[in-house]
N, C-alpha and C positions, 0 to 999 in steps of 0.2 A: 385534579391534575389536568393541566392544559396540554394541547397537542405539542407544544414546544418544550415541555419538561421531560427530561430523560427519566426512565424508570427501569426496574429490574424485572426480568421474567420469572417464571415459576422455578427455574433452575438456579436463580440468583445471579444470572449473567446480565450484563447491561443490555437493555432492549432498545437502545437508541444508537443507530449507526454512527452518528456524529460523535457522541461521547466515546463509543468503542474505538473509533479511529484516532480520536484525540488522546485516549489512553495509550494506544499503540505508539503515537508520536512521543509520548513521555518515555515509554520503554525503549524506543529507538535512541533518544537522547542519552538515556542511561547506558545503553550498550556502546554507543560511541565513546562515552567516558571510560567504560570498562576496558575497551580495546586500547585507548590512549594510555591508561594507567597500568596495563598488564605488563608483567615481566616478559622478556623475549620468549621464554618457554611457554607461556600461557596465552600469548597474543593470538596465535593461529586459532585456538579453540574459541576465544572470545569473538574473533572476527567471523568465524563460521556461524555463530549465533546471530550476529548482526546481519550477515548476508541472508540467512534464512528469514528473519523477520522482515527485512526490507523486501525480499522477493514476495512473501506472502502479502504484505501490506499493499504493495503496488499492484499486484495481480487483483486483489480484492477491489481496490479503487477503480482499476481499469474496467473490471467486469460488472461492478455494482454501482459505485458512486458516480462516476463520470457520466454514464448513460442517463442516470436520473437527473443529474445537474443539467445536462443538455435539454432534457424534457421540461424541467420545472423552472429554470431560471430564464428570465428574458434574454439575458446576454450569455446564456449557458454555453453556446458554441465557442465564444471567445474565451470564457473562463476556463473551460476544459482544454481547449487547444493550448492555452498558456501553461496549464499544469502538465499536459502531456509533453510539451517541449522541455520543461524542467526535468521531468521523469526520464526522458530519453538521454539528456546530457548526464544525469546522475548515473543511469544504468551503464553508460559507456565507461565512466570513471570506475564504477564498481566492478565491471567486468575486467578491466585492466588490473585492478587491485586483486581480484579473485585469482588471477593468473600469476601474481607475484608471491614470493616468499615474504612473510611478515618481517623477517630479519634483513631483507634487502634494504640498503640505505635509502632508497627512493620511496619505500613503502609509506613511512609516516608522513612525509610532506604531501604525498598524493592523498593519503588518508584524511589529512586535515582539510584539503581542498574539497574532498567528497563531503565531509561533515558539514562544512559551510554551505555547500549547495543543497544538501538534503534538509538541513535545518531551515534554510531560506524557503525551500519548497513547502515544508510543513507549515511554516508561518503564513505563507500565501494561501494554502488550503484553509487554514483556520480563520483567515481574515476574509477571503473572497468567495469561498465555496461552501464550507461547512455550515456557517450560521444561516446563510440564505437558504440552503437546502433544508435545514431544520424548519425554518419559517414556512417554506412553501410546500413541503412534502406531507407534513402531518404525522402523527404518532404511529398510525397503523403502517404506513409505508416505511417509516424509519425503522420500525420493529422488523418488518420483513427484510429490509436491507441488512440489518444487524445479523439476522439469522443467516442470510446469504454470505455475509463476510465470514462468519464463523465456519460455514461450510467450505468456503474458499480456502481458509486457513489450513484445513485438513488435506487439501488437494494441491496446493500451490507449488510451483517449482521452487527448487532450492538454490538456483543460480540466477544471476541477472541475465536478461536477454534484451540488449539494446535494439531498438527498432521494432519491438513487439509491444506497441502501446495500444493496439486496437485488436478486436477479435479477428478481423480480416487478416491482419499481419501475422497472427498466431500460426496460421497454416504454413508459413514459410520456414519455420524453425525445425522442421524434421521431427525427430523423436520427441521433442518437447511439445509438439502439437498434441500428442496423445494426452499428456499430463494436463495441458491447458484445456483440452476438450473435456476431460473429466472434471476439471475445476468448474468450467462453464456449466456443465450438466448438473453438478452439485448445487451451484448457485441458482440455476433455474428451478431445480426441484425444490430447493428451500424457499423460493419465492412463489411457489404454487404454479410453476410452469410458465410464468410470465417472464419476458425479457426485461433485464435491467430495471 
C-alpha cells in the first residue's frame, strides 16, 4: 500500500481524510436530493439532516483540512482562501434558509441556489485541494486527519455560522464558541495534541 492509497482502520472506518470527506460530499449530494424530493411535510426533517451534515463537514474542514493544506501545498494560502470564501457565501445562504419555513414559496428557489453553490464548492475541493493534499501529506498524516474529522463530527455545531471560517473568528459567535472550542479540543486531542 502506498502513502496515496486510502485504507481502513481497525474499526473498519476510512483512515484517509480525503476519502472520508469525499464520501461526505456524496452524502451531502444525496441529502440535497432528499430535500428536493421530500413532500412538504417531510421537507423540514430532511433539511435538518442536511444542515447538520453541512455544519459538521465545514467545521471539520476549517479545523483540520484547511490548516494542513496551507502547510503542505505550495499555493495553499490561495487554495484555502478561495475555499473559505465559497464556504462563507454558502453559510450565508444556508443561514437564511435555516430561518425560513420549508413551506415558504421562496424556500425551494433559495435552496436550489444553495445546492448549486455547495456542489460547486465540493467540486473545487475535490479538484484543487484534496488530491494535492493526499499527495503531499502522506498516509500517517491523512490518517490522523481522518481521526480528527471523526472527532469533529461528534462535537460540531448544528447550525451554520457565516463569517466563522477560521479559529480566530470562532470567538466572536458567543455561545457557539464553547461548542467550537470543544470541537477544536477534540480535534487536537485526536491528532495527538498537534494543531491542524
